VOPAGU-2260 file (C-alpha; in pm, 1 decimal, decimal comma):
REM VOPAGU-2260
SITE   aa  ch    i         X         Y         Z
SITE  MET   A    0       0,0       0,0       0,0
SITE  ALA   A    1     160,7     325,9    -114,6
SITE  GLY   A    2     218,2     600,8     138,7
SITE  TRP   A    3     199,3     375,1     444,0
SITE  THR   A    4     282,4     541,5     776,2
SITE  ALA   A    5     264,8     417,3    1133,9
SITE  ALA   A    6     -78,4     471,2    1286,0
SITE  LEU   A    7      47,8     468,5    1645,6
SITE  PRO   A    8     205,8     746,9    1853,3
SITE  PRO   A    9     578,4     691,9    1919,0
SITE  ASP   A   10     548,9     556,3    2274,5
SITE  THR   A   11     276,9     305,7    2183,2
SITE  ALA   A   12     465,6     203,4    1868,6
SITE  ALA   A   13     781,1     138,7    2072,7
SITE  ALA   A   14     585,6     -72,9    2321,4
SITE  ALA   A   15     426,1    -267,9    2034,3
SITE  LEU   A   16     767,6    -343,2    1885,6
SITE  ASP   A   17     891,9    -452,2    2227,9
SITE  LEU   A   18     603,9    -701,6    2244,5
SITE  VAL   A   19     689,4    -826,5    1895,8
SITE  THR   A   20    1051,0    -879,5    2002,0
SITE  THR   A   21     936,2   -1073,1    2309,0
SITE  MET   A   22     700,3   -1288,7    2105,6
SITE  VAL   A   23     942,2   -1385,5    1830,4
SITE  GLY   A   24    1255,0   -1439,7    2039,7
SITE  ARG   A   25    1574,4   -1491,6    1840,7
SITE  PRO   A   26    1631,2   -1642,9    1494,9
SITE  ARG   A   27    1661,3   -2020,9    1515,8
SITE  PRO   A   28    1647,6   -2331,7    1295,3
SITE  THR   A   29    1309,3   -2402,6    1138,2
SITE  PRO   A   30    1127,4   -2737,8    1107,0
SITE  ARG   A   31    1185,0   -2935,3     788,5
SITE  CYS   A   32     816,7   -3004,6     719,2
SITE  VAL   A   33     507,7   -2814,9     838,5
SITE  HIS   A   34     141,1   -2784,4     747,6
SITE  PRO   A   35     109,7   -2589,7     421,0
SITE  ASP   A   36    -210,7   -2395,1     491,0
SITE  LEU   A   37    -199,3   -2017,6     528,6
SITE  ALA   A   38    -464,8   -2010,6     800,3
SITE  GLY   A   39    -259,9   -2186,6    1067,0
SITE  GLY   A   40      48,8   -2336,3     905,2
SITE  GLY   A   41     390,5   -2247,6     772,5
SITE  PRO   A   42     303,5   -1987,5     506,1
SITE  GLY   A   43     176,6   -1745,8     771,8
SITE  LEU   A   44     498,1   -1783,2     967,5
SITE  ALA   A   45     700,3   -1730,0     649,6
SITE  LEU   A   46     510,7   -1405,2     590,8
SITE  ALA   A   47     561,8   -1294,6     951,4
SITE  TYR   A   48     937,6   -1352,9     946,6
SITE  HIS   A   49     961,7   -1191,4     601,6
SITE  GLN   A   50     789,9    -879,4     735,1
SITE  LEU   A   51    1019,4    -883,7    1037,8
SITE  ASP   A   52    1315,5    -884,4     800,4
SITE  ARG   A   53    1167,8    -590,5     609,0
SITE  CYS   A   54    1119,7    -395,5     934,2
SITE  MET   A   55    1438,7    -511,9    1111,7
SITE  PRO   A   56    1682,2    -621,1     839,6
SITE  GLY   A   57    2008,2    -799,0     897,6
SITE  LEU   A   58    1905,3    -996,0    1207,3
SITE  GLY   A   59    1848,3   -1334,4    1043,4
SITE  TRP   A   60    1471,0   -1327,4    1000,9
SITE  ASP   A   61    1505,0   -1377,6     625,1
SITE  ALA   A   62    1654,3   -1724,0     681,6
SITE  MET   A   63    1362,2   -1818,3     906,8
SITE  ALA   A   64    1114,4   -1693,7     644,1
SITE  ASP   A   65    1282,7   -1902,7     375,3
SITE  GLY   A   66    1297,2   -2202,0     609,4
SITE  TYR   A   67     924,5   -2196,7     682,8
SITE  LEU   A   68     843,7   -2151,2     315,9
SITE  SER   A   69    1056,4   -2454,0     223,7
SITE  ALA   A   70     901,8   -2658,8     505,5
SITE  SER   A   71     553,4   -2561,3     384,9
SITE  VAL   A   72     631,3   -2682,1      33,6
SITE  LYS   A   73     745,1   -3015,0     177,7
SITE  GLY   A   74     425,2   -3031,7     379,6
SITE  ALA   A   75     213,5   -2978,8      69,2
SITE  GLU   A   76     406,2   -3251,7    -112,9
SITE  ARG   A   77     365,0   -3493,7     176,2
SITE  LEU   A   78      -8,7   -3428,6     207,0
SITE  GLY   A   79     -68,7   -3426,3    -167,7
SITE  THR   A   80    -250,1   -3092,2    -144,5
SITE  THR   A   81    -411,4   -2986,0    -473,5
SITE  THR   A   82    -692,2   -2740,9    -387,8
SITE  PRO   A   83    -617,6   -2378,0    -486,4
SITE  ALA   A   84    -799,1   -2247,0    -174,3
SITE  LEU   A   85    -631,1   -1942,4     -25,5
SITE  PHE   A   86    -640,4   -2035,6     341,1
SITE  GLY   A   87    -653,0   -2415,1     333,7
SITE  GLY   A   88    -479,1   -2504,6       8,4
SITE  LEU   A   89    -208,4   -2410,7    -235,6
SITE  GLY   A   90    -331,7   -2055,4    -293,2
SITE  GLY   A   91    -192,2   -1933,6      38,0
SITE  LEU   A   92     134,4   -2119,2     -11,5
SITE  ALA   A   93     167,7   -1966,8    -358,6
SITE  PHE   A   94      99,3   -1621,6    -212,6
SITE  ALA   A   95     375,5   -1667,7      45,2
SITE  ALA   A   96     616,8   -1794,5    -220,5
SITE  ARG   A   97     533,0   -1499,1    -441,3
SITE  SER   A   98     585,4   -1257,0    -151,8
SITE  LEU   A   99     924,0   -1397,3     -50,5
SITE  SER   A  100    1068,2   -1508,8    -385,6
SITE  PRO   A  101     876,7   -1353,0    -675,7
SITE  ASP   A  102    1128,4   -1460,6    -940,2
SITE  ASP   A  103    1229,4   -1802,7    -808,0
SITE  PRO   A  104    1173,5   -2053,8   -1092,7
SITE  SER   A  105    1148,7   -2344,1    -847,4
SITE  PHE   A  106     798,2   -2225,8    -755,3
SITE  ARG   A  107     676,4   -2200,9   -1115,0
SITE  SER   A  108     484,2   -2529,2   -1111,1
SITE  LEU   A  109     313,4   -2426,9    -785,2
SITE  HIS   A  110     203,4   -2092,5    -927,8
SITE  ASP   A  111      93,3   -2238,3   -1260,7
SITE  GLY   A  112    -108,2   -2512,3   -1092,2
SITE  VAL   A  113    -301,4   -2259,3    -883,9
SITE  VAL   A  114    -368,6   -2046,3   -1193,1
SITE  ARG   A  115    -502,5   -2340,7   -1396,2
SITE  GLU   A  116    -723,0   -2477,2   -1119,2
SITE  ALA   A  117    -858,4   -2132,4   -1032,4
SITE  ALA   A  118    -964,6   -2074,2   -1391,4
SITE  ARG   A  119   -1128,6   -2416,8   -1410,0
SITE  ARG   A  120   -1327,5   -2366,1   -1090,3
SITE  ALA   A  121   -1432,2   -2016,6   -1190,5
SITE  ARG   A  122   -1569,8   -2135,2   -1523,9
SITE  ALA   A  123   -1758,6   -2415,6   -1350,1
SITE  LEU   A  124   -1923,8   -2160,0   -1119,1
SITE  GLY   A  125   -2071,5   -1945,7   -1395,0
SITE  GLY   A  126   -2452,6   -1945,7   -1409,1
SITE  SER   A  127   -2505,9   -2117,3   -1071,8
SITE  HIS   A  128   -2795,1   -2018,4    -843,6
SITE  GLY   A  129   -2772,2   -2111,6    -475,8
SITE  MET   A  130   -2459,5   -2278,3    -335,0
SITE  PRO   A  131   -2250,7   -2340,5     -23,8
SITE  VAL   A  132   -2038,8   -2037,6      60,3
SITE  ARG   A  133   -1718,8   -2242,6      31,2
SITE  VAL   A  134   -1764,3   -2240,2    -346,7
SITE  PHE   A  135   -1715,7   -1864,3    -377,5
SITE  ASP   A  136   -1584,2   -1725,8     -47,8
SITE  VAL   A  137   -1245,5   -1585,3      56,3
SITE  ILE   A  138   -1145,9   -1876,7     277,2
SITE  SER   A  139   -1204,1   -2173,6      44,1
SITE  GLY   A  140   -1358,6   -2045,7    -278,0
SITE  VAL   A  141   -1271,4   -1865,9    -598,7
SITE  THR   A  142   -1271,9   -1520,7    -437,3
SITE  GLY   A  143    -976,4   -1612,9    -218,3
SITE  THR   A  144    -783,2   -1758,7    -508,9
SITE  GLY   A  145    -870,8   -1445,6    -705,7
SITE  ALA   A  146    -698,0   -1238,3    -437,2
SITE  TYR   A  147    -376,8   -1426,0    -515,4
SITE  LEU   A  148    -428,8   -1385,3    -891,1
SITE  LEU   A  149    -477,0   -1010,5    -853,1
SITE  GLY   A  150    -116,9    -983,8    -737,3
SITE  ARG   A  151      -6,5   -1158,0   -1058,8
SITE  ARG   A  152    -233,1    -963,2   -1293,0
SITE  HIS   A  153      58,0    -847,9   -1511,4
SITE  GLU   A  154     125,2   -1208,1   -1622,4
SITE  PRO   A  155     -97,3   -1316,2   -1915,8
SITE  ALA   A  156    -206,8   -1656,6   -1780,8
SITE  ALA   A  157    -280,5   -1523,2   -1431,3
SITE  ARG   A  158    -466,1   -1224,4   -1576,7
SITE  ASP   A  159    -681,3   -1454,4   -1789,4
SITE  ALA   A  160    -758,2   -1668,6   -1483,9
SITE  LEU   A  161    -839,7   -1356,6   -1282,5
SITE  ARG   A  162   -1078,4   -1240,4   -1552,9
SITE  ALA   A  163   -1247,5   -1581,5   -1539,1
SITE  VAL   A  164   -1289,9   -1538,8   -1162,8
SITE  LEU   A  165   -1425,8   -1185,0   -1203,3
SITE  THR   A  166   -1669,3   -1300,9   -1473,1
SITE  ALA   A  167   -1796,6   -1575,1   -1241,7
SITE  LEU   A  168   -1838,9   -1326,7    -956,7
SITE  VAL   A  169   -2024,7   -1077,3   -1176,3
SITE  SER   A  170   -2266,2   -1357,7   -1262,3
SITE  LEU   A  171   -2288,6   -1450,3    -893,5
SITE  CYS   A  172   -2398,8   -1096,0    -811,2
SITE  GLY   A  173   -2708,6   -1131,2   -1027,6
SITE  GLU   A  174   -3040,7   -1267,7    -907,5
SITE  ARG   A  175   -3334,6   -1489,0    -991,9
SITE  ALA   A  176   -3687,4   -1388,5    -890,4
SITE  GLY   A  177   -3545,1   -1138,1    -641,2
SITE  THR   A  178   -3303,1   -1381,6    -476,7
SITE  PRO   A  179   -2930,7   -1325,2    -536,0
SITE  HIS   A  180   -2745,0   -1614,3    -697,6
SITE  TRP   A  181   -2503,8   -1621,8    -402,4
SITE  TYR   A  182   -2764,9   -1729,3    -149,0
SITE  THR   A  183   -2714,4   -2059,1      32,5
SITE  PRO   A  184   -3009,6   -2301,9      42,7
SITE  ALA   A  185   -3092,4   -2447,8     383,3
SITE  GLU   A  186   -2977,3   -2795,5     277,8
SITE  ASP   A  187   -2627,8   -2657,6     210,7
SITE  LEU   A  188   -2591,1   -2507,1     558,7
SITE  ARG   A  189   -2361,1   -2715,6     775,9
SITE  ASP   A  190   -2470,1   -2568,1    1109,5
SITE  ALA   A  191   -2793,2   -2713,8    1248,0
SITE  ARG   A  192   -2882,5   -2397,4    1438,4
SITE  THR   A  193   -2844,0   -2185,8    1125,8
SITE  ARG   A  194   -3068,0   -2425,9     931,0
SITE  GLU   A  195   -3329,5   -2391,1    1204,3
SITE  GLU   A  196   -3306,9   -2011,7    1208,5
SITE  PHE   A  197   -3308,5   -1978,6     829,4
SITE  PRO   A  198   -3527,7   -2258,3     689,4
SITE  HIS   A  199   -3543,2   -2082,2     351,6
SITE  GLY   A  200   -3167,6   -2034,0     321,4
SITE  VAL   A  201   -2939,4   -1741,0     398,2
SITE  LEU   A  202   -2749,9   -1452,7     246,1
SITE  ASN   A  203   -2410,2   -1440,9     417,2
SITE  CYS   A  204   -2294,9   -1087,7     503,9
SITE  GLY   A  205   -1946,7   -1167,8     638,2
SITE  LEU   A  206   -1624,4   -1073,8     459,2
SITE  ALA   A  207   -1469,4   -1416,2     511,8
SITE  HIS   A  208   -1761,6   -1623,6     387,1
SITE  GLY   A  209   -2019,9   -1393,1     232,0
SITE  ILE   A  210   -2079,3   -1140,5     -43,5
SITE  PRO   A  211   -1845,1    -869,4      92,3
SITE  GLY   A  212   -1552,6   -1088,7     -19,1
SITE  PRO   A  213   -1651,5   -1092,9    -387,9
SITE  LEU   A  214   -1735,4    -722,5    -362,3
SITE  ALA   A  215   -1387,5    -648,4    -227,5
SITE  LEU   A  216   -1215,9    -842,7    -507,0
SITE  LEU   A  217   -1433,9    -690,3    -778,8
SITE  SER   A  218   -1362,3    -343,1    -638,7
SITE  LEU   A  219    -986,2    -392,1    -603,6
SITE  ALA   A  220    -962,4    -533,3    -955,2
SITE  LEU   A  221   -1171,0    -247,1   -1093,7
SITE  ASP   A  222    -943,6       4,3    -923,0
SITE  ALA   A  223    -639,9    -180,0   -1066,1
SITE  GLY   A  224    -779,4    -164,7   -1419,6
SITE  VAL   A  225    -868,8    -534,0   -1456,0
SITE  THR   A  226   -1229,0    -540,3   -1575,5
SITE  VAL   A  227   -1487,3    -767,2   -1730,4
SITE  PRO   A  228   -1833,3    -682,9   -1867,1
SITE  GLY   A  229   -2080,5    -590,9   -1594,3
SITE  GLN   A  230   -1818,1    -552,6   -1320,9
SITE  ARG   A  231   -1884,1    -189,0   -1232,4
SITE  GLU   A  232   -2258,1    -255,0   -1224,0
SITE  ALA   A  233   -2204,9    -558,5    -999,4
SITE  VAL   A  234   -1997,4    -352,1    -754,9
SITE  ALA   A  235   -2269,2     -86,0    -738,6
SITE  ARG   A  236   -2544,1    -348,8    -700,6
SITE  VAL   A  237   -2382,2    -536,9    -414,9
SITE  ALA   A  238   -2268,8    -221,6    -235,5
SITE  GLY   A  239   -2626,9     -98,0    -260,5
SITE  TRP   A  240   -2756,3    -430,6    -126,8
SITE  LEU   A  241   -2526,1    -406,4     176,0
SITE  ALA   A  242   -2622,4     -45,0     237,8
SITE  ALA   A  243   -2989,5    -144,4     225,4
SITE  HIS   A  244   -2946,7    -435,3     468,4
SITE  ARG   A  245   -2797,2    -237,8     754,5
SITE  THR   A  246   -2921,2    -305,6    1107,0
SITE  ASP   A  247   -2835,6      25,0    1273,5
SITE  ASP   A  248   -2828,3      59,0    1651,0
SITE  ALA   A  249   -2764,1     340,0    1899,7
SITE  TRP   A  250   -2399,4     368,4    1791,0
SITE  GLY   A  251   -2454,9     371,5    1416,6
SITE  PRO   A  252   -2445,1     144,4    1109,6
SITE  ASN   A  253   -2414,1    -229,1    1168,4
SITE  TRP   A  254   -2469,8    -552,5     976,6
SITE  PRO   A  255   -2591,7    -898,2    1070,8
SITE  GLY   A  256   -2378,3   -1201,9    1002,1
SITE  MET   A  257   -2656,9   -1348,1     789,6
SITE  ALA   A  258   -2980,8   -1226,2     636,1
SITE  PRO   A  259   -3282,2   -1418,3     501,6
SITE  PRO   A  260   -3375,9   -1405,9     132,0
SITE  SER   A  261   -3612,1   -1127,9      28,0
SITE  GLY   A  262   -3963,9   -1176,0     160,2
SITE  ARG   A  263   -3855,3   -1412,5     439,3
SITE  SER   A  264   -3847,8   -1310,3     804,0
SITE  ALA   A  265   -3528,3   -1290,5    1007,7
SITE  PRO   A  266   -3490,6   -1492,4    1330,6
SITE  GLN   A  267   -3671,7   -1337,4    1627,6
SITE  ASP   A  268   -3352,5   -1343,8    1834,1
SITE  PRO   A  269   -3071,1   -1302,9    1578,9
SITE  ARG   A  270   -2712,2   -1364,1    1679,6
SITE  THR   A  271   -2505,0   -1046,6    1695,5
SITE  ALA   A  272   -2207,6   -1047,6    1461,0
SITE  ARG   A  273   -1864,9    -978,4    1607,9
SITE  ALA   A  274   -1695,2    -647,4    1525,2
SITE  SER   A  275   -1432,2    -835,7    1328,9
SITE  TRP   A  276   -1272,9    -905,1     993,7
SITE  CYS   A  277   -1455,8   -1229,8     923,8
SITE  TYR   A  278   -1806,1   -1113,0    1021,2
SITE  GLY   A  279   -1954,7    -784,9    1130,9
SITE  SER   A  280   -1933,2    -419,4    1044,5
SITE  PRO   A  281   -1553,1    -361,0    1034,9
SITE  GLY   A  282   -1504,6    -606,8     748,1
SITE  VAL   A  283   -1814,9    -477,6     570,1
SITE  ALA   A  284   -1702,5    -119,1     625,5
SITE  ARG   A  285   -1367,8    -183,9     461,0
SITE  THR   A  286   -1538,8    -351,6     167,0
SITE  LEU   A  287   -1766,7     -50,7     119,7
SITE  TRP   A  288   -1462,1     177,8     131,0
SITE  LEU   A  289   -1302,1     -22,1    -149,2
SITE  ALA   A  290   -1625,8     -10,2    -350,5
SITE  GLY   A  291   -1656,8     363,7    -292,1
SITE  THR   A  292   -1297,8     411,7    -407,1
SITE  ALA   A  293   -1345,8     202,4    -720,9
SITE  LEU   A  294   -1671,9     379,8    -809,8
SITE  ASP   A  295   -1556,3     722,5    -686,0
SITE  ASP   A  296   -1866,3     726,5    -464,3
SITE  ALA   A  297   -1812,9     951,9    -162,4
SITE  SER   A  298   -2136,6     836,9       3,0
SITE  LEU   A  299   -2010,4     478,5      25,9
SITE  ARG   A  300   -1680,1     593,7     174,5
SITE  THR   A  301   -1865,9     808,0     427,4
SITE  LEU   A  302   -2085,7     514,1     527,6
SITE  ALA   A  303   -1774,9     299,1     565,1
SITE  VAL   A  304   -1611,8     543,2     808,3
SITE  GLN   A  305   -1935,7     584,6    1002,8
SITE  ALA   A  306   -1969,9     207,7    1035,3
SITE  LEU   A  307   -1616,1     157,5    1162,9
SITE  LYS   A  308   -1650,7     438,9    1414,2
SITE  ALA   A  309   -1976,5     286,7    1536,6
SITE  ALA   A  310   -1804,7     -50,2    1585,1
SITE  LEU   A  311   -1524,3     110,5    1780,9
SITE  ARG   A  312   -1768,1     298,7    2005,6
SITE  ARG   A  313   -1976,9      -5,7    2095,9
SITE  PRO   A  314   -1929,6    -152,3    2444,5
SITE  VAL   A  315   -1689,9    -442,9    2479,6
SITE  ALA   A  316   -1973,9    -689,9    2533,0
SITE  GLN   A  317   -2128,0    -592,6    2200,9
SITE  ARG   A  318   -1803,4    -587,9    2002,4
SITE  ARG   A  319   -1728,3    -946,7    2112,5
SITE  VAL   A  320   -1367,3    -941,8    1990,8
SITE  ASP   A  321   -1183,5    -805,5    2291,7
SITE  GLY   A  322   -1101,5   -1141,8    2449,7
SITE  THR   A  323    -941,5   -1284,2    2134,0
SITE  PRO   A  324    -614,1   -1158,7    1984,2
SITE  GLY   A  325    -618,8   -1280,7    1624,6
SITE  LEU   A  326    -682,3   -1136,4    1280,3
SITE  CYS   A  327    -990,7   -1338,7    1195,5
SITE  HIS   A  328   -1227,5   -1253,0    1477,9
SITE  GLY   A  329   -1016,0   -1075,4    1735,7
SITE  VAL   A  330    -852,0    -748,4    1831,5
SITE  ALA   A  331    -576,2    -771,4    1568,8
SITE  GLY   A  332    -826,9    -783,6    1284,1
SITE  LEU   A  333   -1013,1    -480,0    1415,4
SITE  LEU   A  334    -682,1    -300,4    1472,7
SITE  HIS   A  335    -553,9    -363,5    1121,2
SITE  ILE   A  336    -876,6    -245,9     960,6
SITE  THR   A  337    -862,4      65,1    1178,9
SITE  CYS   A  338    -500,9     132,0    1077,3
SITE  LEU   A  339    -593,2     105,1     708,9
SITE  PHE   A  340    -861,5     368,5     761,0
SITE  VAL   A  341    -617,4     588,3     954,8
SITE  VAL   A  342    -375,2     580,8     661,7
SITE  ASP   A  343    -656,5     647,7     413,0
SITE  THR   A  344    -834,1     924,3     606,6
SITE  GLY   A  345    -595,9    1068,7     866,0
SITE  ASP   A  346    -894,8    1075,9    1102,6
SITE  PRO   A  347    -771,5    1151,9    1459,3
SITE  GLU   A  348   -1060,6     961,8    1621,4
SITE  LEU   A  349    -957,5     647,7    1436,6
SITE  ALA   A  350    -592,4     706,0    1526,1
SITE  ARG   A  351    -685,9     720,9    1894,3
SITE  ALA   A  352    -887,6     400,7    1853,1
SITE  ALA   A  353    -588,4     225,0    1693,1
SITE  ALA   A  354    -374,3     319,4    1992,6
SITE  GLY   A  355    -642,5     190,4    2229,8
SITE  LEU   A  356    -669,4    -143,7    2051,7
SITE  THR   A  357    -291,4    -178,2    2059,2
SITE  GLU   A  358    -296,1    -115,2    2433,9
SITE  GLN   A  359    -542,1    -404,1    2467,3
SITE  LEU   A  360    -295,9    -639,0    2297,9
SITE  LEU   A  361     -10,0    -503,4    2509,2
SITE  ALA   A  362    -209,8    -562,6    2826,9
SITE  SER   A  363    -278,5    -930,1    2749,8
SITE  PRO   A  364      36,5   -1076,6    2590,9
SITE  ALA   A  365     -19,0   -1415,8    2751,6
SITE  MET   A  366    -336,1   -1481,5    2553,2
SITE  ILE   A  367    -159,8   -1450,6    2216,2
SITE  PRO   A  368      50,9   -1772,5    2212,5
SITE  ALA   A  369    -248,8   -1965,9    2347,4
SITE  GLU   A  370    -415,3   -1924,7    2007,0
SITE  GLY   A  371    -126,4   -2096,8    1827,7
SITE  PRO   A  372     125,0   -1964,2    1574,0
SITE  GLY   A  373    -111,5   -1911,6    1281,2
SITE  TYR   A  374    -186,8   -1623,4    1046,2
SITE  LEU   A  375    -563,1   -1607,5    1092,6
SITE  GLU   A  376    -607,9   -1665,5    1463,9
SITE  GLY   A  377    -262,7   -1686,9    1620,0
SITE  ALA   A  378      65,7   -1518,2    1690,0
SITE  ALA   A  379     181,1   -1467,6    1328,8
SITE  GLY   A  380    -121,5   -1251,1    1253,5
SITE  VAL   A  381     -71,7   -1047,7    1570,1
SITE  VAL   A  382     296,3    -989,0    1491,4
SITE  LEU   A  383     210,5    -877,7    1138,2
SITE  THR   A  384     -59,3    -643,0    1267,8
SITE  LEU   A  385     167,0    -481,1    1527,0
SITE  LEU   A  386     445,6    -432,2    1272,2
SITE  ALA   A  387     202,0    -258,9    1037,5
SITE  ALA   A  388      63,3     -35,9    1312,1
SITE  ALA   A  389     401,5      59,5    1456,9
SITE  THR   A  390     622,1     111,5    1149,6
SITE  ASP   A  391     627,0     291,7     815,6
SITE  VAL   A  392     684,1     -37,3     630,0
SITE  ALA   A  393     381,4    -117,3     414,4
SITE  PRO   A  394     194,9    -441,7     493,9
SITE  THR   A  395     246,2    -650,6     182,0
SITE  TRP   A  396     106,9    -953,8     366,9
SITE  ASP   A  397    -260,8    -853,8     392,6
SITE  ARG   A  398    -388,8    -911,9      38,1
SITE  PRO   A  399    -539,1   -1249,1     147,1
SITE  LEU   A  400    -770,6   -1051,7     377,2
SITE  LEU   A  401    -890,0    -842,7      77,7
SITE  LEU   A  402    -864,9    -521,8     275,8
SITE  ALA   A  403    -637,0    -328,4      39,9
């Protein structure tokens, strides 16, 4: 992200970097074989040590980054992993390899395999109506793989695959008889409680698993000049749908985790979405900012800022992220989204909120390792978040979150 600057005041930034130093210890030998998934395995650690090397060069973190990347490749070979999923398959491993060694020919077959499989799955999705979210979402579906392809858009094969993904997502954003194609029928819902609450199916409103993910990718690609027919209209349509399905409260704009199809009633006692990346208003707010930027729509950007401020003002019990450190549904995810808005807007209220969220992480360092070493929920994601908040080194690691 161009023009990145630290969001934290100097004293808080120094304390954040002290916590990072405590968490990571000293450079040391890496395992020879680790799990290859980005969510909780070696690629997230490779990204964390790579960012450490960018922020604190010459200390040996580059060797640890390379070691975890190599161990992740061995893990993928041992498991026979073939899915191009971003967080549970080869997409995340390819992203880490691309981040650390963009010109290394030894990763060519990995990159090419993800490109081919992404294009195949995208073409198979075209024209579908009603599906499990894992078909299209950021975590397991074509949207997540598209996030990886967007970083390779200057290569002809990857650009063609990305256009196939965008074409599939434009189709997904259409509707039949008033019901969006991306809705999930009740029989495709894995959770029994959700099936009971939404007997006619659901429309998922979370960035990790719902329509904000495709909206973010469509918007980022549009802003980068990669377009397909109907893309701008799809961005406007979905952004309008999200704006129309707000569930405002005393603090401001908010969104449910799930909504029923048009004409169907919502549960009488709906579950409140966390104020997080994966579900809830911070992730939706960032998506609307990206859509507003791509469309040059100031009203969407204004709504996005209002929604994030509302999330930050809500009491701890309503935010439901303050006891968890990670990127996915914890304080780190809310902090990183807030820092992105600070860089984009320079808003002093958001800068103060970023400092407050950092203080929460500083006050509870013991809870971070308990969540494991992973990118999404564990220590690697927290380290990456603190480095972004406390330094002027741009976060090149956050494209999988589709936040920038």
